[in-house]
Backbone as numpy.savetxt, mean C-alpha at the origin, in Angstrom:
# Nx Ny Nz CAx CAy CAz Cx Cy Cz
1.21 -14.46 -20.25 2.25 -15.41 -20.46 3.64 -14.87 -20.22
3.76 -13.64 -19.71 5.06 -13.04 -19.47 5.33 -13.06 -17.96
6.46 -13.61 -17.55 6.85 -13.59 -16.14 7.58 -12.29 -15.84
7.13 -11.58 -14.82 7.73 -10.30 -14.48 8.45 -10.31 -13.14
8.29 -11.37 -12.36 8.90 -11.39 -11.04 8.16 -10.47 -10.09
8.59 -10.45 -8.86 7.93 -9.65 -7.83 8.60 -8.29 -7.72
7.82 -7.28 -7.47 8.35 -5.94 -7.28 7.98 -5.44 -5.89
8.61 -4.40 -5.45 8.33 -3.83 -4.14 8.08 -2.34 -4.31
7.19 -1.78 -3.53 6.40 -2.47 -2.52 5.15 -3.12 -3.11
4.61 -4.07 -2.35 3.25 -4.53 -2.61 2.39 -3.55 -1.82
1.47 -2.90 -2.50 0.70 -1.82 -1.91 -0.77 -2.23 -1.84
-1.33 -2.18 -0.65 -2.74 -2.51 -0.45 -3.47 -1.23 -0.06
-4.47 -0.88 -0.86 -5.30 0.28 -0.53 -6.35 -0.19 0.46
-6.33 0.40 1.65 -7.26 0.04 2.72 -8.30 1.14 2.87
-9.53 0.71 3.10 -10.64 1.64 3.26 -11.14 1.53 4.69
-10.80 2.49 5.56 -11.15 2.36 6.98 -12.64 2.61 7.23
-13.18 1.86 8.19 -14.55 2.07 8.67 -14.50 3.18 9.72
-15.67 3.60 10.18 -15.76 4.67 11.18 -14.95 4.38 12.44
-14.89 3.10 12.85 -14.18 2.74 14.08 -12.69 2.50 13.86
-12.19 2.74 12.63 -10.77 2.56 12.34 -10.41 1.20 11.79
-11.32 0.21 11.95 -11.06 -1.11 11.37 -11.14 -1.01 9.85
-10.68 -2.05 9.17 -10.68 -2.02 7.71 -11.91 -2.70 7.16
-12.50 -2.09 6.13 -13.60 -2.73 5.42 -13.06 -3.92 4.65
-13.92 -4.82 4.27 -13.49 -6.00 3.53 -12.98 -5.66 2.14
-13.35 -4.51 1.62 -12.92 -4.08 0.29 -11.47 -3.58 0.35
-10.59 -4.20 -0.41 -9.20 -3.75 -0.52 -8.79 -3.82 -1.99
-7.74 -3.11 -2.32 -7.17 -3.17 -3.66 -5.68 -3.41 -3.51
-5.18 -4.47 -4.14 -3.76 -4.80 -4.08 -3.10 -4.30 -5.36
-2.00 -3.56 -5.22 -1.30 -3.01 -6.37 0.15 -3.49 -6.38
0.60 -3.88 -7.55 1.98 -4.29 -7.76 2.59 -3.37 -8.81
3.81 -2.97 -8.60 4.50 -2.11 -9.56 4.95 -2.94 -10.76
4.69 -2.42 -11.95 5.16 -3.08 -13.17 6.64 -2.73 -13.34
7.51 -3.74 -13.52 8.94 -3.48 -13.66 9.26 -2.50 -14.80
10.37 -1.80 -14.66 10.77 -0.75 -15.61 10.72 -1.19 -17.06
11.22 -2.39 -17.36 11.28 -2.81 -18.76 9.90 -3.00 -19.39
8.84 -3.05 -18.57 7.48 -3.21 -19.09 6.64 -1.93 -18.96
7.22 -0.86 -18.42 6.45 0.35 -18.16 5.84 0.95 -19.43
6.60 1.06 -20.50 6.11 1.69 -21.72 5.03 0.87 -22.41
5.12 -0.46 -22.31 4.17 -1.32 -23.01 3.88 -2.56 -22.14
3.06 -2.39 -21.09 2.82 -3.52 -20.20 2.03 -4.63 -20.89
2.31 -5.90 -20.54 1.54 -7.00 -21.12 0.08 -6.91 -20.66
-0.84 -7.35 -21.51 -2.27 -7.33 -21.18 -2.59 -8.49 -20.23
-3.28 -8.20 -19.13 -3.66 -9.27 -18.20 -4.64 -10.24 -18.87
-4.53 -11.52 -18.56 -5.45 -12.51 -19.09 -6.64 -12.73 -18.15
-6.58 -12.15 -16.96 -7.65 -12.26 -15.96 -8.39 -10.92 -15.92
-9.72 -10.94 -16.09 -10.52 -9.71 -16.12 -10.47 -8.91 -14.82
-10.18 -9.57 -13.72 -10.16 -8.86 -12.44 -8.88 -8.04 -12.25
-7.90 -8.23 -13.12 -6.63 -7.50 -13.04 -6.68 -6.32 -14.00
-6.42 -5.15 -13.48 -6.44 -3.91 -14.26 -5.07 -3.25 -14.20
-4.69 -2.60 -15.27 -3.47 -1.80 -15.28 -3.88 -0.36 -15.07
-3.34 0.25 -14.02 -3.64 1.64 -13.70 -2.34 2.42 -13.61
-2.41 3.65 -14.02 -1.25 4.52 -13.85 -1.46 5.32 -12.58
-0.53 5.21 -11.66 -0.63 5.95 -10.41 0.09 7.29 -10.59
-0.65 8.34 -10.38 -0.09 9.68 -10.51 0.88 9.95 -9.35
1.75 10.92 -9.56 2.65 11.33 -8.48 1.85 11.81 -7.29
2.38 11.60 -6.11 1.67 12.02 -4.90 2.68 12.38 -3.82
2.21 13.16 -2.89 2.97 13.46 -1.68 2.29 12.70 -0.56
3.10 12.04 0.25 2.53 11.20 1.31 3.08 11.56 2.68
2.30 11.22 3.69 2.77 11.18 5.07 2.96 9.69 5.36
4.07 9.32 5.97 4.40 7.91 6.09 4.95 7.58 7.47
4.72 6.34 7.88 5.37 5.78 9.05 5.84 4.37 8.69
6.93 3.95 9.28 7.56 2.67 8.96 7.62 1.80 10.20
7.47 0.48 10.00 7.61 -0.47 11.11 8.08 -1.81 10.56
8.58 -2.67 11.44 9.14 -3.96 11.04 8.23 -5.12 11.35
8.74 -6.32 11.11 8.03 -7.55 11.42 7.13 -8.03 10.30
6.46 -9.14 10.55 5.46 -9.66 9.63 4.16 -8.90 9.89
3.81 -7.99 9.01 2.66 -7.11 9.23 1.35 -7.85 9.03
0.45 -7.64 9.96 -0.92 -8.15 9.88 -1.85 -6.95 9.80
-3.12 -7.22 9.53 -4.10 -6.13 9.43 -4.09 -5.25 10.68
-4.04 -5.88 11.86 -4.07 -5.12 13.11 -2.86 -4.18 13.21
-1.71 -4.60 12.68 -0.52 -3.74 12.70 -0.73 -2.50 11.84
-1.25 -2.70 10.63 -1.51 -1.55 9.75 -2.53 -0.61 10.38
-3.57 -1.15 10.98 -4.59 -0.32 11.63 -3.97 0.47 12.78
-3.13 -0.19 13.61 -2.50 0.49 14.75 -1.53 1.57 14.29
-0.72 1.28 13.28 0.24 2.29 12.81 -0.46 3.43 12.07
-1.57 3.14 11.41 -2.36 4.21 10.79 -2.91 5.14 11.88
-3.37 4.56 12.99 -3.87 5.37 14.11 -2.76 6.22 14.71
-1.56 5.65 14.84 -0.42 6.40 15.37 -0.03 7.55 14.43
-0.05 7.29 13.12 0.28 8.33 12.15 -0.76 9.43 12.20
-2.03 9.05 12.27 -3.11 10.03 12.36 -2.93 10.91 13.60
-2.59 10.30 14.71 -2.37 11.03 15.96 -1.17 11.97 15.84
-0.09 11.49 15.23 1.11 12.31 15.07 0.86 13.52 14.17
0.02 13.35 13.17 -0.27 14.45 12.24 -1.20 15.49 12.85
-2.04 15.06 13.78 -2.98 16.00 14.39 -4.04 16.46 13.40
-4.67 17.57 13.72 -5.78 18.06 12.89 -5.34 19.05 11.82
-4.08 19.44 11.84 -3.60 20.46 10.89 -3.28 19.90 9.51
-2.86 18.66 9.42 -2.45 18.07 8.14 -3.67 17.69 7.30
-3.63 18.05 6.02 -4.72 17.71 5.11 -4.32 16.47 4.31
-5.06 15.39 4.49 -4.78 14.15 3.77 -6.10 13.43 3.52
-6.08 12.49 2.58 -7.28 11.72 2.24 -7.68 10.85 3.43
-8.91 10.94 3.85 -9.39 10.16 4.99 -10.14 8.91 4.55
-10.51 8.81 3.26 -11.33 7.70 2.78 -10.53 6.44 2.48
-9.20 6.55 2.42 -8.36 5.39 2.21 -6.95 5.70 2.68
-6.15 4.66 2.86 -4.71 4.80 3.05 -4.03 3.59 2.44
-2.72 3.64 2.31 -1.97 2.58 1.65 -1.09 1.84 2.65
-1.17 0.51 2.60 -0.38 -0.38 3.43 0.66 -1.02 2.51
1.93 -0.84 2.80 2.99 -1.28 1.90 3.94 -2.25 2.58
4.24 -3.33 1.87 5.22 -4.31 2.33 6.33 -4.42 1.30
7.56 -4.47 1.75 8.72 -4.45 0.85 9.47 -5.77 0.74
9.11 -6.77 1.53 9.94 -7.96 1.62 9.21 -9.22 1.20
9.97 -10.21 0.66 9.35 -11.50 0.34 8.97 -12.22 1.64
7.98 -13.11 1.56 7.51 -13.80 2.77 8.59 -14.59 3.51
9.61 -15.07 2.78 10.63 -15.90 3.44 11.73 -15.10 4.14
11.66 -13.78 4.11 12.66 -12.97 4.81 12.25 -12.84 6.28
13.01 -13.45 7.20 12.58 -13.47 8.60 12.93 -12.22 9.41
13.99 -11.51 9.04 14.45 -10.38 9.86 14.63 -9.14 9.00
14.57 -7.99 9.66 14.82 -6.73 8.97 13.72 -6.37 7.99
12.50 -6.77 8.28 11.39 -6.51 7.38 10.97 -5.04 7.44
10.46 -4.53 6.31 10.05 -3.13 6.22 8.60 -3.05 5.75
7.80 -2.34 6.52 6.40 -2.08 6.19 6.16 -0.59 6.39
5.21 -0.05 5.65 4.88 1.37 5.78 3.38 1.57 5.65
2.89 2.61 6.32 1.54 3.11 6.11 1.69 4.48 5.48
0.94 4.74 4.40 0.98 6.03 3.71 -0.40 6.69 3.76
-0.43 7.96 4.13 -1.61 8.81 3.95 -1.27 9.74 2.79
-2.19 9.89 1.86 -1.96 10.73 0.67 -2.37 12.16 1.00
-1.42 13.08 0.84 -1.67 14.49 1.11 -2.66 15.05 0.11
-3.60 15.87 0.61 -4.57 16.53 -0.28 -3.97 17.78 -0.87
């Protein structure tokens, strides 16, 4: 019953298949605003969980526009190529992040994050 408004980024955990496409399983994460961090309200829907995300170091790439699944897959492939074989990062998932409300037509910001091991 508490309205918290929208926060940024909206983070989608993507689980890539062998061919680089995304599996149907995804996890959407929203940041809890600062004023609710110490004591977040309890979700009324069982499918919503509150998780604490530990600090992490990431490799990231940024792009604009209205991001679709194919865009995240393509930019993840570009980031993987740019990192080469020397960088150690989690291969079982990556994070797709959007920073803008749907009604913002220009200057949109999206990112793909690989979590450093």
